N, CA, C and O of each residue as an XYZ file, in Angstrom:
392
protein
N       7.371      4.595    -18.810
C       8.164      3.642    -18.171
C       9.004      2.808    -19.348
O       8.385      2.226    -20.239
N      10.261      2.796    -19.293
C      11.142      2.200    -20.197
C      11.078      0.507    -19.839
O      10.735     -0.006    -18.774
N      11.551     -0.205    -21.168
C      11.643     -1.585    -21.023
C      12.655     -1.603    -19.867
O      13.511     -0.728    -19.735
N      12.482     -2.858    -18.873
C      14.041     -3.435    -17.874
C      13.670     -2.522    -16.747
O      14.190     -2.897    -15.697
N      12.956     -1.471    -16.629
C      12.848     -0.644    -15.171
C      12.201     -1.221    -14.180
O      10.994     -1.378    -14.363
N      12.714     -1.632    -13.044
C      11.759     -1.884    -12.027
C      10.506     -1.139    -11.716
O      10.489      0.090    -11.641
N       9.462     -1.886    -11.537
C       8.101     -1.381    -11.079
C       8.177     -1.313     -9.699
O       8.356     -2.312     -9.003
N       8.005      0.206     -9.109
C       8.015      0.356     -7.910
C       6.593      0.435     -7.192
O       5.832      1.350     -7.505
N       6.198     -0.564     -6.178
C       4.581     -0.842     -5.397
C       4.739      0.342     -4.805
O       5.758      0.686     -4.205
N       3.455      1.190     -4.996
C       2.985      2.150     -3.892
C       2.995      1.626     -2.394
O       2.542      0.549     -2.006
N       3.559      2.535     -1.692
C       3.499      2.332     -0.431
C       1.897      2.844      0.000
O       1.475      3.959     -0.306
N       1.136      1.885      0.720
C      -0.296      2.283      1.290
C      -0.181      2.529      2.599
O      -0.073      1.649      3.453
N      -0.203      3.978      2.855
C      -0.306      4.389      4.250
C      -1.942      4.959      4.686
O      -2.209      5.740      5.599
N      -2.798      4.373      3.835
C      -4.175      4.676      3.997
C      -4.673      4.152      5.391
O      -4.041      3.980      6.434
N      -6.058      3.941      5.080
C      -6.717      3.344      6.402
C      -6.231      1.915      6.548
O      -5.909      1.186      5.609
N      -6.212      1.535      8.105
C      -5.803      0.146      8.041
C      -6.613     -0.982      7.765
O      -7.835     -0.835      7.743
N      -6.133     -2.017      7.565
C      -6.848     -3.166      6.833
C      -6.662     -4.386      7.897
O      -5.864     -4.383      8.834
N      -7.649     -5.520      7.523
C      -8.004     -6.405      8.462
C      -6.565     -6.981      9.068
O      -5.767     -7.295      8.185
N      -6.130     -7.160     10.372
C      -5.237     -7.736     10.849
C      -4.087     -6.762     10.984
O      -2.942     -7.213     11.003
N      -4.304     -5.444     11.081
C      -3.293     -4.478     11.198
C      -3.489     -3.953     12.410
O      -4.649     -3.915     12.819
N      -2.469     -3.462     13.202
C      -2.407     -3.473     14.946
C      -2.533     -2.010     15.118
O      -1.721     -1.274     14.557
N      -3.555     -1.494     15.902
C      -3.974     -0.483     16.213
C      -3.474     -0.130     17.775
O      -3.662     -0.942     18.681
N      -2.825      1.147     17.996
C      -2.444      1.407     19.335
C      -3.086      2.634     19.853
O      -2.514      3.629     19.409
N      -4.119      2.923     20.671
C      -4.645      3.814     21.176
C      -4.482      4.346     22.508
O      -4.273      3.661     23.509
N      -4.583      5.547     22.473
C      -4.258      6.301     24.114
C      -5.476      6.378     24.551
O      -6.287      7.121     23.998
N      -5.794      5.619     25.616
C      -7.096      5.521     26.703
C      -6.664      5.880     28.055
O      -6.176      5.121     28.893
N      -6.931      7.276     28.175
C      -6.818      7.484     29.690
C      -5.496      7.153     30.398
O      -5.419      6.614     31.503
N      -4.608      7.486     29.735
C      -3.087      7.392     30.258
C      -2.469      6.016     29.841
O      -1.271      5.938     30.110
N      -2.896      5.155     29.374
C      -2.496      3.728     29.028
C      -2.637      3.954     27.433
O      -3.265      4.820     26.824
N      -1.751      2.761     26.910
C      -1.800      2.468     25.475
C      -2.616      1.104     25.267
O      -2.060      0.050     25.576
N      -3.744      1.095     24.821
C      -4.369     -0.222     24.192
C      -3.874     -0.457     23.106
O      -3.373      0.430     22.415
N      -3.931     -1.773     22.742
C      -3.324     -2.635     21.534
C      -4.349     -3.424     21.322
O      -4.885     -4.135     22.172
N      -4.751     -3.286     19.806
C      -5.850     -4.250     19.472
C      -5.523     -4.377     18.012
O      -4.930     -3.547     17.322
N      -6.108     -5.808     17.566
C      -6.142     -5.846     15.924
C      -7.332     -5.563     15.182
O      -8.437     -5.899     15.606
N      -7.148     -4.895     13.970
C      -8.206     -4.791     13.368
C      -8.866     -5.991     12.688
O      -8.157     -6.630     11.910
N     -10.383     -6.458     12.915
C     -11.172     -7.489     12.597
C     -11.553     -7.095     10.995
O     -11.242     -6.056     10.413
N     -12.296     -8.204     10.478
C     -12.455     -8.268      8.737
C     -13.254     -6.992      8.378
O     -13.077     -6.497      7.265
N     -14.189     -6.385      9.315
C     -15.093     -5.476      9.018
C     -14.468     -4.206      8.799
O     -15.037     -3.282      8.218
N     -12.793     -4.122      9.459
C     -12.305     -2.889      9.272
C     -12.972     -1.611     10.371
O     -12.555     -0.453     10.353
N     -13.906     -2.034     11.153
C     -14.321     -1.226     12.141
C     -14.121     -1.838     13.730
O     -13.955     -1.055     14.665
N     -14.147     -3.000     13.892
C     -14.214     -3.548     15.175
C     -12.748     -3.976     15.333
O     -12.129     -4.500     14.407
N     -12.222     -3.735     16.530
C     -11.110     -4.249     16.701
C     -10.904     -5.190     18.130
O     -11.465     -4.822     19.162
N     -10.179     -6.252     18.112
C      -9.820     -7.020     18.941
C      -8.614     -6.812     19.844
O      -7.486     -6.570     19.414
N      -9.013     -6.950     21.437
C      -8.065     -6.044     22.334
C      -7.253     -7.320     22.549
O      -7.705     -8.452     22.723
N      -5.913     -6.920     22.506
C      -4.811     -7.569     22.912
C      -4.258     -7.387     24.012
O      -3.940     -8.384     24.661
N      -4.021     -6.215     24.473
C      -3.602     -5.926     25.961
C      -3.354     -4.246     26.218
O      -3.953     -3.355     25.616
N      -2.488     -4.091     27.093
C      -2.284     -2.544     27.166
C      -0.879     -2.535     27.757
O      -0.347     -3.514     28.280
N      -0.239     -1.115     27.597
C       1.247     -0.682     28.210
C       0.826      0.490     28.692
O      -0.061      1.175     28.184
N       1.576      0.801     29.881
C       1.581      2.179     30.461
C       2.215      3.235     29.618
O       1.789      4.389     29.638
N       3.172      2.885     28.914
C       4.308      3.518     28.401
C       4.180      3.500     26.777
O       4.302      2.427     26.185
N       3.963      4.564     26.156
C       3.481      4.693     24.547
C       4.925      3.566     23.935
O       4.775      2.522     23.300
N       5.940      4.040     24.268
C       7.256      3.431     23.433
C       7.055      1.782     23.716
O       7.199      1.020     22.760
N       6.766      1.319     24.863
C       6.540     -0.044     24.894
C       5.368     -0.528     24.308
O       5.478     -1.651     23.816
N       4.288      0.005     24.226
C       3.003     -0.259     23.317
C       3.590     -0.503     22.202
O       3.733     -1.671     21.842
N       4.131      0.746     21.295
C       4.418      0.491     19.753
C       5.524     -0.677     19.674
O       5.675     -1.270     18.606
N       6.358     -1.034     20.893
C       7.214     -1.947     20.527
C       6.563     -3.314     20.422
O       6.939     -4.221     19.680
N       5.314     -3.349     21.445
C       4.862     -4.949     21.404
C       4.142     -4.706     20.126
O       4.354     -5.650     19.365
N       3.591     -4.059     19.748
C       2.649     -3.654     18.552
C       3.332     -4.246     17.171
O       2.800     -4.868     16.252
N       4.675     -3.838     17.352
C       5.496     -3.819     15.603
C       5.913     -5.582     15.958
O       5.859     -6.419     15.057
N       6.222     -5.859     17.049
C       6.282     -7.258     17.234
C       4.981     -8.070     16.801
O       5.183     -9.059     16.096
N       3.810     -7.794     17.109
C       2.759     -8.413     16.816
C       2.411     -8.402     15.321
O       1.829     -9.305     14.721
N       2.900     -7.124     14.758
C       2.232     -6.990     13.255
C       3.736     -7.603     12.630
O       3.743     -7.481     11.405
N       4.567     -8.012     12.981
C       5.602     -8.401     12.076
C       5.851     -7.999     10.709
O       5.943     -6.785     10.524
N       5.958     -8.641      9.876
C       6.234     -8.238      8.309
C       5.161     -8.201      7.621
O       5.206     -7.504      6.608
N       3.984     -8.859      7.910
C       2.795     -8.987      7.679
C       1.841     -7.759      7.611
O       1.294     -7.480      6.545
N       1.653     -7.088      8.637
C       0.730     -6.364      8.988
C       1.442     -4.916      9.264
O       2.658     -4.879      9.452
N       0.659     -3.738      9.283
C       1.167     -2.386      9.798
C       0.826     -2.068     11.180
O       0.271     -2.914     11.882
N       1.101     -0.978     11.592
C       1.010     -0.655     12.870
C       0.340      0.836     12.722
O       0.743      1.518     11.780
N      -0.491      1.292     13.450
C      -1.174      2.580     13.194
C      -1.429      3.058     14.790
O      -2.000      2.320     15.593
N      -0.978      4.248     15.096
C      -1.297      5.297     16.387
C      -2.481      5.631     15.779
O      -2.669      5.933     14.600
N      -3.495      5.526     16.950
C      -4.928      6.408     16.923
C      -5.093      7.563     17.907
O      -5.446      7.528     19.086
N      -4.771      8.538     17.177
C      -5.041      9.757     17.998
C      -6.583     10.487     18.229
O      -6.927     11.497     17.616
N      -7.287      9.902     19.053
C      -8.696     10.401     19.173
C      -8.765     11.935     19.245
O      -9.895     12.394     19.083
N      -7.793     12.798     19.453
C      -7.706     14.176     19.406
C      -8.243     14.538     18.172
O      -9.216     15.284     18.059
N      -7.471     13.891     16.989
C      -7.707     14.424     15.683
C      -8.358     12.906     14.798
O      -8.316     12.795     13.572
N      -8.851     11.999     15.605
C      -9.672     11.110     14.932
C      -9.113     10.517     13.580
O      -9.741     10.262     12.553
N      -7.757     10.362     13.850
C      -7.263      9.667     12.520
C      -5.926      8.757     12.835
O      -5.028      9.041     13.627
N      -6.022      7.725     12.101
C      -5.088      6.716     11.915
C      -4.080      7.018     11.476
O      -4.013      7.272     10.273
N      -2.639      7.116     12.520
C      -1.328      7.395     11.972
C      -0.648      6.448     11.391
O      -0.551      5.620     12.297
N      -0.051      5.969     10.376
C       1.234      5.046     10.281
C       2.027      5.197     11.217
O       2.328      6.274     11.732
N       2.559      3.775     11.604
C       3.684      4.189     12.532
C       4.951      2.945     11.688
O       4.633      1.805     11.349
N       6.354      3.556     11.507
C       6.819      2.878     11.296
C       7.929      2.197     12.020
O       8.821      2.809     12.607
N       7.815      0.654     11.935
C       8.408     -0.265     13.026
C       9.754     -0.174     13.078
O      10.293     -0.498     14.136
N      10.445      0.209     12.140
C      11.819      0.364     11.930
C      12.261      1.318     12.971
O      13.392      1.166     13.432
N      11.531      2.257     13.391
C      12.092      3.046     14.604
C      11.934      2.698     15.950
O      12.090      3.497     16.873
N      11.549      1.228     16.115
C      11.595      0.825     17.366
C      12.184     -0.635     17.573
O      12.521     -1.005     18.698
N      12.296     -1.430     16.489
C      12.380     -2.676     16.397
C      14.070     -2.524     15.771
O      14.433     -1.906     14.771
N      15.021     -3.423     16.875
C      16.569     -3.593     16.535
C      16.414     -4.175     15.060
O      15.485     -4.774     14.517
N      17.751     -3.749     14.589
C      18.095     -4.882     13.421
C      18.855     -6.148     14.010
O      19.670     -6.223     14.929
N      18.259     -7.217     13.089
C      18.783     -8.510     13.498
C      19.902     -8.798     13.832
O      20.683     -7.934     13.434
N      20.475     -9.727     14.466
C      21.973     -9.924     14.498
C      22.286    -10.908     13.708
O      21.438    -11.666     13.235
N      23.567    -10.999     13.479
C      24.035    -12.037     12.628
C      23.510    -13.415     12.608
O      23.167    -14.124     11.662
N      23.532    -13.634     13.946
C      23.024    -15.242     14.800
C      21.475    -15.163     14.156
O      21.094    -16.185     13.586
N      20.660    -14.151     14.203
C      19.153    -14.314     14.035
C      19.080    -14.337     12.515
O      18.287    -15.005     11.850
N      20.111    -13.432     12.015
C      19.736    -13.702     10.337
C      20.075    -15.122      9.685
O      19.537    -15.413      8.616
N      20.933    -15.990     10.291
C      21.332    -16.959      9.905
C      20.451    -18.115     10.252
O      20.628    -19.232      9.766
N      19.475    -17.823     11.122
C      18.397    -18.712     11.705
C      17.192    -18.630     10.995
O      16.328    -19.506     11.036
N      17.102    -17.396     10.218
C      15.846    -17.197      9.292
C      15.935    -17.690      8.204
O      15.006    -17.591      7.403
């Protein structure tokens, strides 16, 4: 690396961490939960019938601090979800309030 170059922080797309939001397909609805400190136990928050609504709610709960993962029991894997796909860009008024 050359002097004066910006250091890029690697994106952690691995396993969910404490506080991350998990959306799980459970028998036709989508359960939303927050991962606890042991990274195994989840605190149930609610559920949605529609996947898009569930992910939108999860992204709102995660905010800028936490990540959202979609858990697919068929593959038993946590898939990172990009919340910019469902959350609208802030309006000029919202940007001024922040």
